[in-house]
C-alpha positions, 0 to 999 in steps of 0.5 A: 500500500502507498499512503498519500497524506498532507501535513503541516510543518509539525505533522498536523493533518486535521483540526476539529474534524476538518482538513487543515488546507487544500490546493488544486495543484496538489489534487491534480498531482495526486491524481497524476501520481495514481495514473492507471492505478486504484486510489482509495479514500474516504467519502470526506476526502472524495469531496475535495476531489469531486470537481476534478473527477467530475462526479461520475461514479457508480456503486459496486460490490467490492472490498471485505464489507460490501458496497463501495463507490467507484469513480473513474477519472477518465483523463488518466484512467485512475479508479477512485474507490470511496468507502469508509473502511478504505484502508482495509480495501487497498492492496499492494501497489494501490494508493490510499489518501489519508486525512485523519485516519489512524494508519497504525493498524495497517503499518505493516502493509505500507510500502511507501509514503507520499507526503505533501507538506504545506510549509506552514503551521496550522492548528492541529489535533490530529497528526500523521502517525508514522515517524518517517525520520526515526528509521525504517524509511528512506527518502527516495525523492523530494520535489517542490510544487508551486501550488495555487493557494500555497506558494510552495508545497514540498512533496516527499516520497519515502520507501521502507528501508531495504525495499526495492524501489518499484515503478509504482511511484512516478518520477518527476519527469513522468508526472510532468509528461516528459520522456525519461532519458 
């Protein structure tokens, strides 16, 4: 599983059950990162992506607990699976966009983390659960994005230490539509 999260400078994610911030450039980058793969998220998180996706969804059978709402972002053939228990549905090399969920129960299933940092401090009462600096994780790449409502958003990709880098996490050139050298 590849976890995608947005944090402030202190690792904060939410305050009073609400996300700290959002940015349309970040949402587009997340969708491009997940091109051709499944992206799992909660109904609350989908509310932020609905405009980009266009709201074209169907309800289907899936997962361990029955129905899930499935949206396909046709521009890049990304399938978005929307369900309350989305962390239980994601498999290897599938993406999960987390905002306030406790990921400690699936820690062993996480192979990579894509962390978007707002580069400012917001009030927070929910923090990202993994300490990526404490060991066990290797920084694979860092990139600066110029956001729409944020001057700078730092994107960092971490991989479990000792794991082989897969092509699931795209290079900067792939995301920006440039050919690899």
